[in-house]
Each structure stands twice: as C-alpha cells, then as structure tokens.
Backbone as a printed PyTorch tensor [residue, N CA C, xyz], in Angstrom:
tensor([[[ 97.7460,  73.3220, -46.0610],
         [ 96.5630,  72.6470, -46.4430],
         [ 96.3070,  71.5080, -45.5030]],

        [[ 97.2590,  70.6510, -45.0410],
         [ 97.0550,  69.6360, -44.4930],
         [ 97.0500,  70.1230, -42.9470]],

        [[ 98.0690,  70.9890, -42.5990],
         [ 97.9710,  71.6370, -41.4030],
         [ 96.8450,  72.5310, -41.0550]],

        [[ 96.0750,  73.0050, -41.8850],
         [ 94.7760,  73.6540, -41.6530],
         [ 93.7740,  72.5490, -41.3780]],

        [[ 93.8550,  71.6600, -42.2460],
         [ 92.7180,  70.3260, -41.6100],
         [ 93.0670,  69.8270, -40.4820]],

        [[ 94.3270,  69.6720, -40.1180],
         [ 94.6340,  68.9240, -38.7860],
         [ 94.0860,  69.8790, -37.6140]],

        [[ 94.3460,  71.3600, -37.4980],
         [ 93.9050,  72.2750, -36.8970],
         [ 92.2060,  72.2900, -36.7440]],

        [[ 91.5850,  71.9460, -37.7330],
         [ 90.0320,  71.9440, -37.8450],
         [ 89.5090,  70.9180, -37.0170]],

        [[ 90.3580,  69.5760, -37.0680],
         [ 89.6710,  68.6470, -36.6900],
         [ 89.8460,  68.3280, -35.0620]],

        [[ 89.2160,  67.5210, -34.6110],
         [ 89.3710,  67.3370, -33.0330],
         [ 90.6280,  66.2050, -33.0080]],

        [[ 91.5370,  66.4360, -31.8830],
         [ 92.7560,  65.5540, -31.9230],
         [ 92.6190,  64.1040, -31.7530]],

        [[ 91.3190,  63.5970, -31.3550],
         [ 91.2090,  62.2760, -31.3020],
         [ 90.9510,  61.8120, -32.6460]],

        [[ 90.0660,  62.6570, -33.4080],
         [ 89.8390,  61.9630, -34.8570],
         [ 91.2680,  61.7850, -35.7130]],

        [[ 92.0250,  62.7110, -35.3520],
         [ 93.4020,  62.5450, -36.1650],
         [ 94.1840,  61.0580, -35.8000]],

        [[ 94.0730,  60.9590, -34.6530],
         [ 94.6500,  59.9010, -33.7730],
         [ 93.9490,  58.5960, -34.2340]],

        [[ 92.7550,  58.6790, -34.0980],
         [ 92.0750,  57.5810, -34.8770],
         [ 92.0100,  57.1490, -36.0420]],

        [[ 91.9340,  58.0300, -37.1550],
         [ 92.4230,  57.7260, -38.3680],
         [ 93.7490,  57.3340, -38.6890]],

        [[ 94.7480,  57.8640, -37.9060],
         [ 96.2320,  57.4370, -38.1620],
         [ 96.1510,  56.2180, -37.7430]],

        [[ 95.4970,  55.5270, -36.5290],
         [ 95.8060,  54.2140, -35.9850],
         [ 95.1290,  53.2560, -36.9160]],

        [[ 94.0350,  53.4470, -37.4930],
         [ 93.3480,  52.8730, -38.5550],
         [ 94.3330,  52.7080, -39.8830]],

        [[ 95.1920,  53.7730, -40.2610],
         [ 95.9250,  53.6560, -41.3300],
         [ 97.1520,  52.7340, -40.9910]],

        [[ 97.3660,  52.8960, -39.7710],
         [ 98.9000,  51.8020, -39.2340],
         [ 98.2380,  50.5950, -39.2700]],

        [[ 96.9700,  50.0500, -38.9700],
         [ 96.4560,  48.9100, -39.1220],
         [ 96.4530,  48.3070, -40.5320]],

        [[ 96.0590,  49.2730, -41.2120],
         [ 96.1870,  48.8430, -42.6350],
         [ 97.3640,  48.3670, -43.2820]],

        [[ 98.4390,  49.2920, -42.9800],
         [ 99.7890,  49.0850, -43.2530],
         [100.5390,  47.6120, -42.6080]],

        [[ 99.8800,  47.5120, -41.3090],
         [100.3410,  46.2420, -40.5660],
         [ 99.9810,  45.0430, -41.1120]],

        [[ 98.4560,  45.0330, -41.8030],
         [ 98.2620,  43.9060, -42.4350],
         [ 98.7770,  43.6440, -43.7810]],

        [[ 99.0460,  44.8350, -44.4550],
         [ 99.6850,  44.7110, -45.6370],
         [101.3620,  44.1240, -45.4540]],

        [[101.8390,  44.6300, -44.7250],
         [102.9770,  44.1760, -44.2900],
         [103.1420,  42.5970, -43.8740]],

        [[102.2080,  42.0740, -43.1150],
         [102.1500,  40.7480, -42.6700],
         [101.6890,  39.8100, -43.7230]],

        [[100.9760,  40.2640, -44.8050],
         [100.9190,  39.6860, -46.0260],
         [101.9200,  39.4440, -46.9490]],

        [[102.6890,  40.5850, -46.9850],
         [104.1090,  40.6380, -47.7610],
         [105.1070,  39.6270, -47.0150]],

        [[104.8170,  39.4230, -45.8910],
         [105.8770,  38.5140, -45.1920],
         [105.8280,  37.1400, -45.7800]],

        [[104.6640,  36.6390, -46.1030],
         [104.4480,  35.3540, -46.6780],
         [104.1220,  35.0900, -48.0220]],

        [[103.9670,  36.2640, -48.9290],
         [103.1890,  36.1740, -49.9640],
         [104.3350,  35.7810, -51.1820]],

        [[104.1090,  35.2150, -52.0510],
         [105.0000,  34.8950, -53.1910],
         [105.2880,  36.3160, -54.0460]],

        [[104.4150,  37.1720, -53.8560],
         [104.8160,  38.5130, -54.6360],
         [106.2040,  38.9750, -54.0200]],

        [[106.4250,  38.6310, -52.7760],
         [107.7890,  39.1020, -52.1400],
         [108.8850,  38.3920, -52.8060]],

        [[108.4800,  37.2370, -53.2030],
         [109.6130,  36.3680, -53.6450],
         [110.0150,  36.8530, -55.0700]],

        [[109.0900,  37.4670, -56.0450],
         [109.2670,  38.1360, -57.1170],
         [109.9970,  39.3300, -56.9640]],

        [[109.5430,  39.9140, -55.8700],
         [110.4170,  41.2890, -55.8230],
         [111.9610,  41.1160, -55.3900]],

        [[112.1150,  39.9760, -54.2760],
         [113.1560,  39.9460, -54.0200],
         [114.2580,  39.2590, -54.8870]],

        [[113.5560,  38.4970, -56.0730],
         [114.3600,  37.9360, -57.4590],
         [114.7650,  39.4280, -58.2960]],

        [[113.9180,  40.2550, -58.2370],
         [114.2510,  41.4250, -58.9580],
         [115.2730,  42.1200, -58.4340]],

        [[115.3220,  42.4080, -57.1050],
         [116.1800,  42.9430, -56.3440],
         [117.6410,  42.4280, -56.3550]],

        [[117.5930,  41.1450, -56.2270],
         [118.8870,  40.2200, -56.1470],
         [119.2870,  40.4750, -57.6690]],

        [[118.6260,  40.3640, -58.6700],
         [119.1610,  40.5040, -59.8520],
         [119.8410,  41.9690, -60.2800]],

        [[119.1660,  42.9450, -59.8320],
         [119.5930,  44.1830, -59.8110],
         [120.9470,  44.3780, -59.2740]],

        [[121.2630,  43.5690, -58.0590],
         [122.4200,  43.8380, -57.0790],
         [123.3920,  42.8130, -57.6760]],

        [[123.1960,  42.2800, -58.8810],
         [124.0500,  41.2720, -59.4220],
         [124.3250,  39.8460, -58.8100]],

        [[123.3070,  39.4470, -57.8190],
         [123.4820,  38.1990, -57.0390],
         [122.7830,  36.9150, -58.0110]],

        [[122.3840,  37.4680, -59.0370],
         [121.7430,  36.2620, -59.6570],
         [120.0490,  36.6070, -59.7520]],

        [[119.5050,  35.7050, -60.4130],
         [117.7730,  35.8840, -60.5110],
         [117.0420,  35.4030, -59.1640]],

        [[118.0430,  34.4390, -58.5850],
         [117.2130,  33.8200, -57.3430],
         [118.3000,  33.7110, -56.3130]],

        [[118.0900,  34.4290, -55.1030],
         [118.9510,  34.4500, -53.9750],
         [118.1980,  34.5140, -52.8490]],

        [[118.4920,  33.4660, -52.1160],
         [117.9640,  33.0430, -50.8130],
         [117.9820,  34.0720, -49.7280]],

        [[119.3970,  34.4270, -49.6260],
         [119.6490,  35.5360, -48.5890],
         [118.7820,  36.8000, -48.6890]],

        [[118.7080,  37.2140, -50.0740],
         [118.1670,  38.3770, -50.4000],
         [116.5630,  38.3340, -49.9800]],

        [[116.0980,  37.3150, -50.4030],
         [114.5510,  36.9370, -50.0610],
         [114.4970,  36.9100, -48.5580]],

        [[115.3400,  36.2330, -47.8000],
         [115.1450,  36.3690, -46.2300],
         [115.2260,  37.7090, -45.7710]],

        [[116.0590,  38.3760, -46.2920],
         [116.2220,  39.7040, -45.6020],
         [115.1180,  40.6350, -46.1130]],

        [[114.5930,  40.5290, -47.1870],
         [113.5650,  41.3910, -47.5020],
         [112.0530,  40.8310, -46.6460]],

        [[111.9270,  39.5220, -46.5310],
         [110.8420,  39.2370, -45.6540],
         [111.0510,  39.5750, -44.4260]],

        [[112.2990,  39.5170, -43.8490],
         [112.4950,  40.0050, -42.4150],
         [112.2290,  41.3670, -42.2840]],

        [[112.4670,  42.1250, -43.0910],
         [112.2670,  43.4280, -43.2700],
         [110.7320,  43.8060, -43.2070]],

        [[109.8500,  42.9560, -43.7750],
         [108.7170,  43.3460, -43.8690],
         [107.7810,  42.6160, -42.5680]],

        [[108.2910,  41.7660, -42.0300],
         [108.0890,  41.3080, -40.6310],
         [108.5100,  42.1900, -39.5980]],

        [[109.3960,  42.9900, -39.7060],
         [109.6520,  43.8600, -38.7140],
         [108.9430,  44.9440, -38.8360]],

        [[108.4500,  45.4810, -39.9470],
         [107.7550,  46.7130, -40.1050],
         [106.1910,  46.3300, -39.6740]],

        [[105.8970,  45.0860, -39.8880],
         [104.6670,  44.5920, -39.5490],
         [104.7070,  45.0470, -38.0210]],

        [[105.5350,  44.3750, -37.1630],
         [105.6340,  44.5180, -35.6650],
         [105.7140,  45.8880, -34.9920]],

        [[106.3240,  46.8670, -36.1260],
         [106.5310,  48.3780, -35.7030],
         [105.2210,  48.9860, -35.9910]],

        [[104.5660,  48.6930, -37.1730],
         [103.0950,  49.2980, -37.3210],
         [102.1710,  48.8190, -36.4030]],

        [[102.2060,  47.6060, -35.8410],
         [101.3750,  47.0750, -35.0360],
         [101.4550,  48.0030, -33.5970]],

        [[102.8380,  48.1360, -33.1090],
         [103.0760,  48.8850, -32.0260],
         [102.5560,  50.1380, -31.9750]],

        [[102.7050,  50.9750, -33.5060],
         [102.4370,  52.4340, -33.7520],
         [100.9290,  52.3540, -33.4000]],

        [[100.1850,  51.4990, -34.0880],
         [ 98.9170,  51.5120, -34.2430],
         [ 98.0860,  51.2520, -32.7950]],

        [[ 98.6160,  50.5490, -31.9270],
         [ 97.9920,  50.4460, -30.7310],
         [ 98.4090,  51.7960, -29.9160]],

        [[ 99.5390,  52.3390, -29.9750],
         [ 99.7660,  53.6630, -29.2920],
         [ 98.7500,  54.6890, -29.5120]],

        [[ 98.5500,  54.8980, -30.8690],
         [ 97.6240,  55.9440, -31.5790],
         [ 96.2040,  55.5500, -31.2250]],

        [[ 95.9340,  54.3660, -31.1030],
         [ 94.6250,  54.0460, -30.8100],
         [ 94.2560,  54.5530, -29.3290]],

        [[ 95.3420,  54.2390, -28.4760],
         [ 95.0830,  53.9700, -26.9290],
         [ 95.1460,  55.6990, -26.8710]],

        [[ 95.9580,  56.6680, -27.3510],
         [ 95.7530,  58.0360, -27.3580],
         [ 94.5570,  58.3920, -27.7630]],

        [[ 93.9570,  58.0090, -28.9870],
         [ 92.4690,  58.5130, -29.4360],
         [ 91.6140,  58.2550, -28.3360]],

        [[ 91.4980,  56.9830, -27.7170],
         [ 90.5610,  56.7980, -26.4950],
         [ 90.6660,  57.5570, -25.4910]],

        [[ 91.9310,  57.9140, -25.1020],
         [ 92.3400,  59.0090, -24.0170],
         [ 91.5660,  60.3600, -23.9610]],

        [[ 91.9810,  60.8060, -25.5670],
         [ 91.3140,  62.0850, -25.8340],
         [ 89.9320,  62.1380, -26.1560]],

        [[ 89.1590,  61.1190, -26.8050],
         [ 87.6610,  61.0660, -26.9490],
         [ 86.9100,  60.8750, -25.6950]],

        [[ 85.6520,  61.3700, -26.0750],
         [ 84.5900,  61.2530, -24.8680],
         [ 83.9070,  60.0600, -25.3180]],

        [[ 83.8800,  59.3140, -26.4820],
         [ 83.2750,  58.1540, -26.8120],
         [ 84.1580,  57.2080, -27.1990]],

        [[ 84.2540,  55.9660, -26.7130],
         [ 84.9370,  54.9550, -27.2170],
         [ 84.3760,  54.3580, -28.4680]],

        [[ 83.2700,  54.3540, -28.6850],
         [ 82.5220,  53.6880, -29.9100],
         [ 82.9910,  54.5780, -30.9350]],

        [[ 82.8000,  55.9840, -30.8770],
         [ 83.2410,  56.6000, -32.0710],
         [ 84.6060,  56.3240, -32.4040]],

        [[ 85.6170,  55.9630, -31.4510],
         [ 86.9860,  56.1880, -31.6650],
         [ 87.1180,  54.7590, -32.7210]],

        [[ 86.3930,  53.7540, -32.1680],
         [ 86.4410,  52.3020, -32.6820],
         [ 85.9580,  52.2780, -34.0660]],

        [[ 84.6820,  53.0930, -34.2420],
         [ 84.0720,  53.1070, -35.4840],
         [ 85.0110,  53.7860, -36.7640]],

        [[ 85.6780,  54.8450, -36.3050],
         [ 86.4190,  55.7500, -37.1650],
         [ 87.8550,  55.0850, -37.2740]],

        [[ 88.4370,  54.2720, -36.2060],
         [ 89.5710,  53.4500, -36.5170],
         [ 89.3240,  52.2150, -37.4550]],

        [[ 88.2690,  51.6360, -37.3580],
         [ 87.4820,  50.3080, -38.2640],
         [ 87.5280,  50.8680, -39.7260]],

        [[ 86.6810,  52.0680, -39.8920],
         [ 86.4530,  52.5760, -41.1870],
         [ 88.1520,  52.8460, -41.7130]],

        [[ 88.7650,  53.7770, -41.1980],
         [ 89.9360,  54.1300, -41.9240],
         [ 90.5310,  52.8490, -42.2730]],

        [[ 90.7060,  51.8260, -41.2720],
         [ 91.5470,  50.4960, -41.5720],
         [ 90.8140,  49.8160, -42.7200]],

        [[ 89.6490,  49.8180, -42.9260],
         [ 88.9200,  49.1120, -43.9270],
         [ 89.1920,  49.7320, -45.1700]],

        [[ 88.9760,  51.2260, -45.4220],
         [ 89.2870,  51.8770, -46.6770],
         [ 90.6460,  51.7830, -47.1650]],

        [[ 91.6470,  52.0480, -46.2910],
         [ 93.0570,  52.2040, -46.6600],
         [ 93.4670,  50.6580, -46.9310]],

        [[ 93.1180,  49.7340, -46.2350],
         [ 93.5210,  48.4040, -46.6770],
         [ 92.8190,  48.0850, -48.0110]],

        [[ 91.6830,  48.4570, -48.2970],
         [ 91.2780,  48.2890, -49.7540],
         [ 92.1500,  48.5040, -50.8030]],

        [[ 92.4570,  50.1750, -50.4220],
         [ 93.1290,  50.7670, -51.6040],
         [ 94.4300,  50.0520, -51.6710]],

        [[ 95.1400,  49.9200, -50.5490],
         [ 96.4680,  49.2760, -50.5290],
         [ 96.5630,  47.8440, -51.3840]],

        [[ 95.3030,  47.3450, -50.9880],
         [ 95.1430,  45.9350, -51.5710],
         [ 95.2510,  45.9430, -53.1070]],

        [[ 94.3890,  47.1470, -53.4630],
         [ 94.1740,  47.3360, -55.1240],
         [ 95.5410,  47.5570, -55.4680]],

        [[ 96.1530,  48.5180, -55.0310],
         [ 97.3270,  49.1450, -55.3700],
         [ 98.7710,  48.0520, -55.6560]],

        [[ 98.7220,  47.3010, -54.3850],
         [ 99.9510,  46.3990, -54.3220],
         [ 99.7080,  45.0990, -54.6510]],

        [[ 98.4750,  44.4200, -54.3110],
         [ 98.2910,  43.3150, -54.8960],
         [ 97.2630,  42.8980, -55.8260]],

        [[ 96.8560,  44.2110, -56.5350],
         [ 95.8590,  43.9410, -57.4390],
         [ 94.6550,  43.3150, -57.5290]],

        [[ 93.9960,  43.7250, -56.1360],
         [ 92.6000,  42.8460, -55.7020],
         [ 91.7590,  43.8790, -56.1990]],

        [[ 90.6060,  43.2700, -56.5950],
         [ 89.3580,  43.9390, -57.2700],
         [ 88.5330,  44.0960, -56.0630]],

        [[ 87.6660,  45.3670, -56.3100],
         [ 86.7650,  45.7040, -55.2430],
         [ 85.3050,  45.3590, -55.6050]],

        [[ 84.8310,  44.4230, -55.3080],
         [ 83.3790,  44.0960, -55.6660],
         [ 82.1130,  44.7900, -54.9790]],

        [[ 81.1010,  44.5770, -55.6610],
         [ 79.9990,  45.4180, -55.1800],
         [ 79.9110,  45.3580, -53.7940]],

        [[ 80.0720,  43.9260, -53.3000],
         [ 79.6780,  43.8140, -51.6170],
         [ 80.7380,  44.7490, -50.9420]],

        [[ 81.8170,  45.0460, -51.2900],
         [ 82.8590,  45.8370, -50.7160],
         [ 82.2940,  47.2360, -50.3240]],

        [[ 81.7580,  47.6860, -51.8100],
         [ 81.0280,  48.9850, -51.8730],
         [ 80.1350,  49.0170, -50.9570]],

        [[ 79.3300,  48.2230, -50.6040],
         [ 78.0870,  47.9620, -50.0010],
         [ 78.4600,  48.2550, -48.2740]],

        [[ 79.6090,  47.4160, -48.0550],
         [ 80.1290,  47.4790, -46.6630],
         [ 80.7180,  48.7610, -46.3980]],

        [[ 81.3080,  49.4570, -47.3840],
         [ 81.9610,  50.5820, -47.0510],
         [ 81.0350,  51.7540, -46.9040]],

        [[ 79.7430,  51.5860, -47.7220],
         [ 78.6160,  52.4560, -47.4130],
         [ 78.2420,  52.3820, -46.1000]],

        [[ 77.8870,  51.1060, -45.5680],
         [ 77.3070,  50.9890, -44.4430],
         [ 78.3300,  51.3570, -43.2020]],

        [[ 79.5830,  51.3130, -43.2650],
         [ 80.5960,  51.8540, -42.2260],
         [ 80.4610,  53.3200, -42.2560]],

        [[ 80.2130,  54.1130, -43.4700],
         [ 79.9410,  55.5650, -43.6280],
         [ 78.7240,  55.7970, -42.9690]],

        [[ 77.6490,  55.1490, -43.1880],
         [ 76.3000,  55.4500, -42.4830],
         [ 76.5610,  55.2500, -41.1500]],

        [[ 76.9410,  54.1370, -40.4310],
         [ 77.0620,  53.8010, -39.2060],
         [ 77.7430,  54.9870, -38.4320]],

        [[ 79.0770,  55.5990, -39.1170],
         [ 79.7740,  56.5210, -38.3180],
         [ 79.1110,  57.7180, -38.1940]],

        [[ 78.2960,  58.0610, -39.2450],
         [ 77.3650,  59.2350, -39.2240],
         [ 76.5120,  59.4820, -38.2170]],

        [[ 75.9100,  57.9720, -38.0920],
         [ 74.5850,  57.9310, -37.0310],
         [ 75.0510,  57.9870, -35.5970]],

        [[ 76.1380,  57.2630, -35.2840],
         [ 76.6450,  56.9150, -34.0910],
         [ 77.1460,  58.4840, -33.5470]],

        [[ 77.9870,  59.2740, -34.7020],
         [ 78.3100,  60.4900, -34.3810],
         [ 77.2270,  61.5890, -34.0020]],

        [[ 76.3410,  61.5950, -34.7540],
         [ 75.1050,  62.3760, -34.1080],
         [ 74.6050,  62.0460, -32.9150]],

        [[ 74.2170,  60.7290, -32.8610],
         [ 73.8620,  60.3940, -31.2580],
         [ 74.8400,  60.7340, -30.1830]],

        [[ 76.1110,  60.5190, -30.3520],
         [ 76.9070,  60.9250, -29.5380],
         [ 76.8170,  62.1680, -29.1290]],

        [[ 76.6340,  63.0310, -30.3860],
         [ 76.7880,  64.6080, -30.0620],
         [ 75.7200,  65.1800, -29.5920]],

        [[ 74.5860,  64.3420, -29.6820],
         [ 73.1930,  64.9520, -28.8910],
         [ 73.3380,  64.5900, -27.5040]],

        [[ 74.0990,  63.3350, -27.3120],
         [ 74.1740,  63.0760, -25.7500],
         [ 75.1080,  64.0330, -25.0740]],

        [[ 76.4180,  64.4700, -25.7160],
         [ 77.1660,  65.3960, -25.3060],
         [ 76.5280,  66.7970, -24.8070]],

        [[ 75.5790,  67.1030, -25.8630],
         [ 74.9720,  68.5090, -25.7570],
         [ 74.0590,  68.2470, -24.5490]],

        [[ 73.2100,  67.1380, -24.2990],
         [ 72.5250,  67.1560, -23.1960],
         [ 73.3910,  66.9910, -21.9470]],

        [[ 74.5580,  66.4290, -21.8540],
         [ 75.3740,  66.6050, -20.6010],
         [ 75.5800,  67.8400, -20.2750]],

        [[ 76.1980,  68.5760, -21.5260],
         [ 76.5180,  69.9350, -21.1910],
         [ 75.4540,  70.8160, -20.6660]],

        [[ 74.2030,  70.4900, -21.0480],
         [ 73.0850,  71.5520, -20.5350],
         [ 72.7940,  71.0410, -19.1220]],

        [[ 72.9720,  69.8760, -18.8050],
         [ 72.8860,  69.4780, -17.4570],
         [ 73.6710,  69.9660, -16.4370]],

        [[ 74.9120,  70.0730, -17.1420],
         [ 76.3170,  70.4650, -16.1380],
         [ 76.0020,  72.2010, -15.9870]],

        [[ 75.7340,  72.7940, -16.9550],
         [ 75.1920,  74.2840, -16.8350],
         [ 74.3700,  74.6790, -15.8390]],

        [[ 73.2610,  73.5710, -15.9770],
         [ 72.1700,  73.9600, -15.1760],
         [ 72.3990,  73.6930, -13.5570]],

        [[ 73.5000,  72.5590, -13.6360],
         [ 74.0120,  72.5840, -12.1490],
         [ 74.8030,  73.3980, -11.7500]],

        [[ 75.2740,  74.2550, -12.3950],
         [ 76.3770,  75.4220, -12.1660],
         [ 75.6140,  76.8890, -11.6770]],

        [[ 74.1960,  76.7410, -12.4190],
         [ 73.5240,  77.9670, -12.0440],
         [ 73.1720,  78.1250, -10.6420]],

        [[ 72.9630,  79.1290, -10.0540],
         [ 72.5840,  79.3010,  -8.6690],
         [ 70.9400,  78.9420,  -8.3870]],

        [[ 70.4330,  78.2710,  -7.4620],
         [ 69.1450,  77.8720,  -7.3730],
         [ 68.3770,  78.9990,  -7.0890]],

        [[ 67.2350,  79.1630,  -7.4550],
         [ 66.3840,  80.7070,  -6.9020],
         [ 65.1700,  79.8560,  -6.0510]],

        [[ 64.5510,  80.9940,  -5.2810],
         [ 63.3310,  80.4470,  -4.6460],
         [ 62.1550,  81.0200,  -5.2700]],

        [[ 60.8590,  81.0840,  -4.7080],
         [ 59.7510,  81.3850,  -5.4170],
         [ 59.6240,  82.8630,  -5.6610]],

        [[ 60.3780,  83.6030,  -5.2180],
         [ 60.4520,  85.1310,  -5.4690],
         [ 61.8300,  85.5620,  -6.3910]],

        [[ 62.2910,  84.5310,  -7.0230],
         [ 63.4100,  84.5680,  -8.0770],
         [ 64.5360,  84.9370,  -7.3610]],

        [[ 64.8960,  85.0040,  -6.0990],
         [ 66.0620,  84.8630,  -5.4550],
         [ 66.9390,  84.0030,  -5.5650]],

        [[ 68.2350,  84.0490,  -5.8070],
         [ 69.1110,  82.9000,  -5.3550],
         [ 69.2030,  82.7460,  -3.9130]],

        [[ 70.0800,  81.6650,  -3.3480],
         [ 70.2800,  81.4660,  -2.0240],
         [ 70.9120,  82.4370,  -1.2950]],

        [[ 71.8140,  83.0500,  -2.2040],
         [ 72.8030,  84.1290,  -1.3740],
         [ 71.8860,  85.3970,  -1.3940]],

        [[ 71.0960,  85.7110,  -2.3840],
         [ 70.2410,  86.8120,  -2.5770],
         [ 69.1140,  86.7390,  -1.4200]],

        [[ 68.6200,  85.3610,  -1.3190],
         [ 67.7070,  85.3240,  -0.3070],
         [ 68.0740,  85.6880,   1.0250]],

        [[ 69.1990,  85.0110,   1.2110],
         [ 69.7170,  85.2820,   2.7100],
         [ 70.1660,  86.7160,   2.8570]],

        [[ 70.6350,  87.3780,   1.8070],
         [ 70.7780,  88.8750,   1.9730],
         [ 69.5640,  89.7180,   2.2700]],

        [[ 68.5410,  89.2430,   1.6170],
         [ 67.2110,  90.0500,   1.6370],
         [ 66.5780,  89.6010,   3.1690]],

        [[ 66.8290,  88.5690,   3.6110],
         [ 66.2140,  88.0760,   4.9390],
         [ 66.9360,  88.9890,   5.8360]],

        [[ 68.3270,  89.0550,   6.0280],
         [ 69.1860,  90.0590,   6.7730],
         [ 68.7030,  91.5210,   6.6750]],

        [[ 68.4230,  91.8250,   5.4610],
         [ 68.0460,  93.3720,   5.4530],
         [ 66.6620,  93.5650,   5.9370]],

        [[ 65.6930,  92.5940,   5.8680],
         [ 64.3630,  92.7270,   6.3330],
         [ 64.5730,  92.7530,   8.0020]],

        [[ 65.5570,  92.0000,   8.6020],
         [ 65.5380,  91.6200,  10.2220],
         [ 66.2790,  92.9990,  10.3850]],

        [[ 67.1080,  93.8280,   9.7810],
         [ 67.6420,  94.8280,  10.2350],
         [ 66.5710,  95.8790,  10.3180]],

        [[ 65.7890,  96.1410,   9.2070],
         [ 64.7140,  96.9180,   9.3280],
         [ 63.7290,  96.9070,  10.3190]],

        [[ 63.6480,  95.6140,  10.6200],
         [ 62.6330,  95.4280,  11.7810],
         [ 63.2630,  95.8060,  13.1130]],

        [[ 64.5080,  95.4130,  13.1300],
         [ 65.2990,  95.7960,  14.5070],
         [ 65.3330,  97.3840,  14.4920]],

        [[ 65.3030,  97.9360,  13.5320],
         [ 65.5580,  99.4020,  13.2640],
         [ 64.0680, 100.0630,  13.6320]],

        [[ 63.1180,  99.3870,  13.1020],
         [ 61.8240, 100.0520,  13.6150],
         [ 61.1340,  99.7090,  14.8130]],

        [[ 61.8050,  98.4200,  15.4390],
         [ 61.5630,  98.2980,  17.0080],
         [ 62.2740,  99.2960,  17.8840]],

        [[ 63.6030,  99.6450,  17.2930],
         [ 64.2360, 100.4770,  18.4120],
         [ 63.7800, 101.7160,  18.3000]],

        [[ 63.0880, 102.2740,  16.8840],
         [ 62.5350, 103.4590,  17.1690],
         [ 61.0460, 103.5550,  17.6330]],

        [[ 60.4450, 102.4870,  17.6260],
         [ 59.2610, 102.3570,  18.4720],
         [ 59.5430, 102.4180,  20.2050]],

        [[ 60.5540, 101.8680,  20.3450],
         [ 61.0440, 101.8510,  21.8230],
         [ 61.3150, 103.3160,  22.3200]],

        [[ 62.1080, 103.8470,  21.1320],
         [ 62.6160, 105.2930,  21.7550],
         [ 61.4140, 106.2060,  21.6480]],

        [[ 60.5850, 105.8820,  20.6720],
         [ 59.2560, 106.7500,  20.7010],
         [ 58.5990, 106.6830,  22.1210]],

        [[ 58.4270, 105.3760,  22.5210],
         [ 58.0020, 105.4010,  23.7260],
         [ 58.6730, 106.0330,  25.0900]],

        [[ 59.7850, 105.8910,  25.2340],
         [ 60.7520, 106.3940,  26.2050],
         [ 60.4940, 108.1310,  25.8340]],

        [[ 60.4920, 108.6870,  24.6970],
         [ 60.2010, 109.9930,  24.5660],
         [ 59.0290, 110.5560,  24.9290]],

        [[ 57.7460, 109.6670,  24.7880],
         [ 56.4310, 109.9780,  25.4760],
         [ 56.5410, 109.9520,  26.8430]],

        [[ 57.2270, 108.9590,  27.4170],
         [ 57.2940, 109.0540,  28.8930],
         [ 57.9190, 110.2140,  29.4350]],

        [[ 59.0470, 110.5150,  28.5790],
         [ 59.5560, 111.6890,  29.2540],
         [ 58.9570, 112.9700,  29.4420]],

        [[ 58.0820, 113.2480,  28.2240],
         [ 57.2060, 114.2550,  28.0230],
         [ 56.1290, 114.6060,  28.8910]],

        [[ 55.5650, 113.1930,  29.3560],
         [ 54.5500, 113.1160,  30.4680],
         [ 55.0270, 113.6310,  31.6560]],

        [[ 56.3280, 112.9750,  32.0010],
         [ 56.8330, 113.4020,  33.0420],
         [ 56.9760, 114.6020,  33.5200]],

        [[ 57.5710, 115.4560,  32.4270],
         [ 57.8950, 116.8510,  32.1800],
         [ 56.4960, 117.6860,  32.7700]],

        [[ 55.4360, 117.4150,  32.0310],
         [ 54.1930, 117.9300,  32.2540],
         [ 53.6370, 117.6480,  33.8040]],

        [[ 53.7440, 116.6180,  34.1890],
         [ 53.5380, 116.1520,  35.6870],
         [ 54.2900, 117.0990,  36.6260]],

        [[ 55.3690, 117.4360,  36.4540],
         [ 56.3240, 118.2400,  37.1740],
         [ 55.8810, 119.6930,  37.1080]]])
C-alpha cells in the first residue's frame, strides 16, 4: 500500500513531505531538550532503573539524547529539502509542501506529546495552507504545460507557404531544377536533331 503510493507520486513530493516531517521532529526534540516534561520522564526512568526518583545524570543523558536527535533531524531535513529542490521544477511548490507538512505534523505531535490544543485559528491556518498549495500547484502545472507546448513547437520543423518543411522545400527545388535541366537538354537535343535532318535534305 505504502509502496504503491510512493510509486504513484513524484519523487520531489515524497522528499518535500519527508523534509517537512523531519523539521517537525526537529522542533519537538528541541522543545524536549528544555521542557519540564523531560524532567518528569527522566524521573520516571531513573525510578525504573533503581536510581531514585530524581537523578541528575539520567536527566542530563536524556536531554543530551534529545539534543543530539534535534541536530540529526535538522541535518536530515536540509538534505531531503535540497534533494526535493533538485528534483522539482518549482521551488515554490517544494517550499509550500515542506511548510504544510511541517505545520500539520508539528500540530499532531504537539497534541500527542505535549497535550497542546488546536484552536479554531489553527484550523483556519491549515485550511489556508491547503488552499494555497492547491492554487500554486495548478498555476505551476499550467505554466509547465505551456512550456512543454512551446518546446514541442520549437522541435517541429518549420514549413513554408506551400506546407513544405525546410528539407522538403530544398528537395522540391532540386527536383524542379533537375526537371528544367532535363527539359533544356531535350530541347537542345531536339534542335541538333532538326539541324542534322536539314543537312541531310540539303545533301
């Protein structure tokens, strides 16, 4: 199912969505590096390991892990985003898809991890992002169609007023010239033949 979806979509779209997702995780891990929620998690993990309810070393290790993941996802995000820009024909479309994916996934992760609510303004912003993506996608698609049509027109051979292409016109001119030369030679030959017949009569 997932592989069929990937095959059906352009490669740049997959990279753009993946880069947006990595940007969302980058923000989540950056927040976990400093939030009090991490202290609660560290306390629970320390208690599970038998180090007591509060252990500074465990908390530092967990925050360091989140900071490292923050850096890692940031690097991956830029790599995927650059790859999407390389494959796509429009940088605007890549930026909008990346931002939209980042916005949506960040909101979902914020609700799941940090119990953040999604007010009406967020839904309005999400709707505007989707609408903007559709409008720009259609506009760029129309521009690409016009460019392809112009490229095909340039590749087609030019024709003259008789409907001949350049090569056909040259070929036709050469054939006409050969016909004229043939007619001229036959006319000259006819003149010589008439001259020979007159000489024979005189003799």
